[in-house]
N, CA, C and O of each residue as an XYZ file, in Angstrom:
356
protein
N      69.847    169.222    163.359
C      71.318    168.765    163.812
C      72.339    168.472    162.365
O      72.068    167.553    161.592
N      73.233    169.168    162.206
C      74.104    168.693    160.931
C      75.057    167.459    161.228
O      75.673    167.413    162.293
N      75.151    166.621    160.429
C      75.866    165.591    160.346
C      77.203    166.221    159.796
O      77.103    166.963    158.819
N      78.549    165.968    160.386
C      79.665    166.168    160.354
C      80.278    164.586    160.176
O      80.059    163.645    160.939
N      81.103    164.574    158.954
C      82.225    163.362    158.897
C      83.175    163.377    159.450
O      83.803    164.413    159.229
N      83.870    162.400    160.419
C      85.104    162.311    160.869
C      85.837    161.351    160.509
O      85.220    160.328    160.210
N      87.243    161.309    160.410
C      88.190    160.283    160.145
C      89.112    160.505    161.543
O      89.641    161.547    161.931
N      89.120    159.129    162.183
C      90.153    159.240    163.473
C      91.039    157.971    162.808
O      90.463    156.965    162.394
N      92.376    158.113    162.755
C      93.296    157.540    162.823
C      93.828    156.876    163.899
O      93.769    157.492    164.963
N      94.256    155.951    163.912
C      94.798    155.340    165.025
C      93.718    154.589    165.940
O      94.011    154.293    167.099
N      92.663    154.335    165.482
C      91.372    154.291    166.276
C      91.345    153.030    166.963
O      90.465    152.774    167.785
N      92.557    151.979    166.574
C      92.761    150.733    167.331
C      93.592    150.915    168.670
O      93.618    150.066    169.561
N      94.346    152.262    168.710
C      95.100    152.549    169.775
C      94.320    153.127    170.961
O      93.094    153.233    170.909
N      95.145    153.558    172.197
C      94.131    154.376    173.306
C      93.903    155.301    172.871
O      92.707    155.031    172.768
N      93.976    156.427    172.406
C      93.662    157.792    172.377
C      92.644    157.653    171.331
O      91.523    158.002    171.700
N      92.748    157.190    169.998
C      92.108    157.196    169.161
C      91.018    156.165    169.137
O      90.302    156.285    168.143
N      90.669    155.133    169.990
C      89.609    154.446    170.415
C      88.935    155.230    171.346
O      87.796    154.814    171.557
N      89.229    156.162    171.936
C      88.388    156.718    172.982
C      87.939    157.828    172.167
O      86.963    158.359    172.698
N      88.216    158.279    171.280
C      88.000    159.510    170.618
C      86.873    158.810    169.662
O      85.707    159.201    169.704
N      87.326    157.660    168.724
C      86.207    156.882    168.369
C      84.873    156.724    169.381
O      83.798    157.260    169.110
N      85.044    156.103    170.305
C      83.698    155.781    170.998
C      82.933    156.585    171.341
O      81.705    156.509    171.370
N      83.790    157.650    171.708
C      82.737    159.043    172.027
C      81.936    159.425    171.120
O      80.729    159.583    171.307
N      82.719    159.672    169.698
C      82.138    160.202    168.726
C      80.964    159.083    168.121
O      80.297    159.345    167.120
N      80.843    157.951    168.800
C      79.807    157.248    167.925
C      78.817    156.418    169.090
O      78.199    155.360    168.968
N      78.924    157.238    170.115
C      78.171    157.004    171.471
C      77.309    158.184    171.923
O      77.803    159.025    172.674
N      75.974    158.293    171.478
C      75.292    159.481    172.019
C      75.266    159.568    173.513
O      75.216    160.678    174.045
N      75.299    158.409    174.265
C      75.067    158.223    175.775
C      76.648    159.028    176.218
O      76.521    159.923    177.053
N      77.833    158.805    175.800
C      78.797    159.386    176.159
C      78.821    161.004    175.943
O      79.313    161.852    176.686
N      78.093    161.187    174.615
C      78.521    162.726    174.388
C      77.308    163.125    175.085
O      77.442    164.349    175.095
N      75.944    162.813    175.818
C      75.058    163.280    176.688
C      75.802    163.845    177.988
O      75.693    165.021    178.338
N      76.892    162.492    178.957
C      77.559    162.172    179.599
C      78.268    163.554    180.119
O      78.015    164.256    181.098
N      79.336    163.684    179.000
C      80.739    164.637    178.648
C      80.428    165.234    177.474
O      80.936    164.857    176.418
N      79.536    166.251    177.548
C      78.829    167.203    176.577
C      80.372    168.168    176.181
O      81.262    168.256    177.027
N      80.496    168.825    174.821
C      81.367    169.633    174.594
C      80.760    170.767    174.411
O      79.546    170.789    174.610
N      81.328    171.776    174.061
C      80.639    173.046    174.021
C      80.036    173.244    172.469
O      80.773    173.235    171.483
N      78.766    173.403    172.411
C      78.218    173.136    170.893
C      78.481    171.938    170.194
O      78.637    171.726    168.991
N      78.501    171.181    171.196
C      78.546    169.509    170.093
C      77.565    168.998    170.010
O      77.530    167.958    169.353
N      75.967    169.657    170.831
C      74.981    169.036    170.389
C      74.045    169.562    169.073
O      72.844    169.405    168.854
N      75.107    170.256    168.284
C      74.731    171.265    167.321
C      74.910    169.918    166.237
O      74.130    169.807    165.291
N      75.986    168.935    166.465
C      76.485    168.150    165.231
C      76.061    166.658    165.759
O      76.048    166.215    166.908
N      75.700    166.007    164.446
C      75.691    164.712    164.467
C      76.983    163.880    163.963
O      77.353    163.986    162.794
N      77.641    163.064    164.868
C      79.171    162.546    164.121
C      78.777    161.616    163.113
O      77.617    161.236    163.277
N      79.435    161.056    161.989
C      79.402    160.029    160.968
C      80.919    159.516    161.074
O      81.661    159.814    160.137
N      81.333    158.921    161.923
C      82.609    158.691    162.166
C      83.198    157.557    161.598
O      82.634    156.466    161.683
N      84.425    157.712    160.946
C      85.073    156.210    160.343
C      86.525    155.985    161.143
O      87.460    156.767    160.969
N      86.590    155.142    161.800
C      87.762    154.770    162.499
C      88.712    153.899    161.615
O      88.389    152.843    161.071
N      89.674    154.378    161.569
C      91.149    153.631    160.905
C      92.462    153.233    161.720
O      93.161    153.896    162.486
N      92.537    152.060    161.331
C      93.837    151.374    161.683
C      94.922    150.864    160.906
O      94.783    150.736    159.690
N      95.964    150.567    161.467
C      97.006    149.912    160.649
C      97.609    148.517    161.097
O      98.477    147.954    160.429
N      97.169    148.074    162.097
C      97.158    146.900    162.932
C      95.761    146.681    164.014
O      94.985    147.565    164.377
N      95.738    145.475    164.318
C      94.596    145.292    165.174
C      93.168    145.630    164.478
O      92.539    146.596    164.912
N      92.760    145.032    163.650
C      91.500    146.053    163.043
C      90.751    144.991    163.549
O      91.091    143.916    164.043
N      89.188    145.724    163.235
C      88.146    145.132    164.063
C      87.093    145.329    162.926
O      87.138    145.946    161.862
N      86.204    144.641    163.491
C      84.954    144.658    162.617
C      84.491    145.908    162.000
O      84.119    146.071    160.838
N      84.578    146.883    163.083
C      84.232    148.115    162.823
C      85.463    149.399    162.439
O      85.174    150.595    162.400
N      86.501    148.983    162.243
C      87.683    149.793    161.911
C      88.366    149.268    160.313
O      88.713    148.197    159.815
N      88.331    150.225    160.031
C      88.914    150.185    158.338
C      90.532    150.319    158.338
O      90.921    151.384    158.817
N      91.557    149.424    157.883
C      92.383    149.155    157.763
C      93.251    149.831    156.732
O      92.804    149.618    155.605
N      94.198    150.477    156.734
C      95.061    151.320    156.149
C      96.280    152.222    156.452
O      96.455    153.030    157.365
N      96.969    151.900    155.556
C      98.396    152.425    155.647
C      98.560    153.804    155.241
O      98.508    154.069    154.040
N      98.743    154.670    156.056
C      98.825    155.942    155.813
C      99.793    156.587    155.306
O      99.958    157.795    155.131
N     100.710    155.296    154.979
C     102.179    155.795    154.122
C     101.731    155.680    152.189
O     102.364    156.111    151.225
N     100.460    154.951    152.243
C      99.689    155.114    151.128
C      99.199    156.022    150.385
O      97.999    155.968    150.113
N      99.812    156.811    150.005
C      98.708    158.481    149.561
C      97.966    158.378    148.911
O      96.978    159.101    149.039
N      98.032    157.474    147.913
C      96.877    157.335    146.787
C      95.532    156.590    147.474
O      94.417    157.064    147.255
N      95.730    155.202    148.454
C      94.567    155.302    149.436
C      94.341    156.470    150.085
O      93.449    157.122    149.541
N      94.847    157.016    151.113
C      94.496    158.409    151.768
C      93.435    159.404    150.894
O      92.403    159.956    151.275
N      94.189    159.413    149.394
C      93.555    160.296    149.218
C      92.190    160.097    148.454
O      91.365    160.999    148.314
N      92.027    158.631    147.910
C      90.722    158.144    147.817
C      89.967    158.075    148.636
O      88.787    158.324    148.390
N      90.454    157.650    150.111
C      89.471    157.275    151.385
C      88.832    158.671    151.431
O      87.605    158.745    151.362
N      89.786    160.101    151.575
C      89.034    161.147    151.999
C      88.081    161.764    150.770
O      87.161    162.519    151.084
N      88.242    161.536    149.808
C      87.662    161.463    148.460
C      86.276    160.911    148.667
O      85.357    161.723    148.558
N      85.960    159.584    148.965
C      84.907    158.764    148.845
C      84.237    159.187    150.195
O      83.050    159.502    150.116
N      84.903    159.241    151.559
C      83.879    159.427    152.452
C      83.482    161.013    152.873
O      82.825    161.276    153.880
N      83.993    162.023    151.929
C      83.406    163.256    151.850
C      83.988    164.030    153.726
O      83.436    164.814    154.497
N      85.021    163.440    153.760
C      85.376    164.176    155.515
C      85.347    165.533    155.881
O      85.875    166.511    155.352
N      84.601    165.418    156.931
C      84.836    167.378    157.550
C      85.820    167.511    158.312
O      86.184    168.676    158.472
N      86.641    166.370    159.085
C      87.415    166.750    159.822
C      88.241    165.171    159.933
O      87.707    164.077    160.115
N      89.857    165.510    159.741
C      90.631    164.479    159.627
C      91.656    164.743    160.981
O      92.324    165.774    161.062
N      91.686    163.728    161.977
C      92.222    163.934    162.793
C      93.744    162.917    162.505
O      93.700    161.714    162.245
N      95.126    163.798    162.635
C      96.207    163.146    162.511
C      96.918    162.513    163.670
O      97.417    163.395    164.369
N      97.104    161.532    164.043
C      97.739    161.344    165.198
C      99.604    160.812    164.766
O     100.113    160.098    163.902
N     100.010    161.465    165.679
C     101.202    161.316    165.779
C     102.307    160.507    166.942
O     102.672    160.918    168.043
N     102.652    159.255    166.250
C     103.116    158.641    167.269
C     104.864    158.735    167.647
O     105.600    158.732    166.660
N     105.336    158.793    168.622
C     106.852    158.891    168.979
C     107.173    157.458    169.519
O     106.432    156.814    170.262
N     108.138    157.136    169.133
C     108.752    155.837    169.806
C     110.322    155.988    169.654
O     110.998    156.661    168.876
N     110.736    154.915    170.920
C     111.928    155.202    170.657
C     112.673    153.907    169.698
O     112.316    152.733    169.801
N     113.793    154.397    168.742
C     114.405    153.606    168.200
C     115.732    152.713    168.877
O     116.521    153.327    169.596
N     115.891    151.562    168.671
C     117.051    151.014    169.111
C     118.438    150.905    168.373
O     119.394    150.369    168.932
């Protein structure tokens, strides 16, 4: 089994939290398998801007220097970029 490193941005939000939880839970992966997913073991890092918890790393994605440093340090295989839409007043 090959280890793949993944960064999930927005891991404190609804979709990001679900993806982060799935990648860190073998029972969920066995219950809801994805095609060829059994070939990989996921080493997942969850990022958040707010609502940081013990297992999430707070990071402002607007700080490009810190983002580049994190990607270099974590040796990431996949980076999931989350785009949020909001209504401005």
